[in-house]
C-alpha angles and dihedrals in degrees: 000000000000090000093050091049091049092049093048094043090241122145115242108211111193131187128235116195130202087254095053108117115238095247091052092046089055091051091048094053091048089061099036123100128185100023141333115252108214113199107219099203139032111248133028130341119265142109117305132193092214137020124210110264090221089075091083094056093043092052091045088055091046090052088060089057099054146023091214119111113263119219122188124212144159118078098014106138111126137068090241089058089054092049091049096049105032094083092059103030133079089202141004122217117212113182118137095047091056094041090052091054093046091051088062089067089087090064101033135043110285092231091055092051092047090050090051092050089048091052091046093051090047090052091053092045090050089055089050094051098035 
């Protein structure tokens, strides 16, 4: 797949999990283009109340292995997560928390849901910039 992506000028974004052994992580970043997607938690995606503190050290180690940007996703849903990870990440991926809010649009007025998502995103951005 890496060869096809290279030939077609298509970025190959690959995931590295907290359980990925160091040797495998090195091989993954050698074949990755675009950015490295670091999975913050073991398990499935979704909102979390807490993230493992070891993420910071793991991403710092990963940064020594590659010049590619490192984006962190899975479980990121709170301003404190943003404050914790912003110093070591090039990007933070928030999916489930936004999708959950958007799904409520079938039961609530669309404008109310969009306003709530806007407020939520602003809260996360404030934590990033603050």
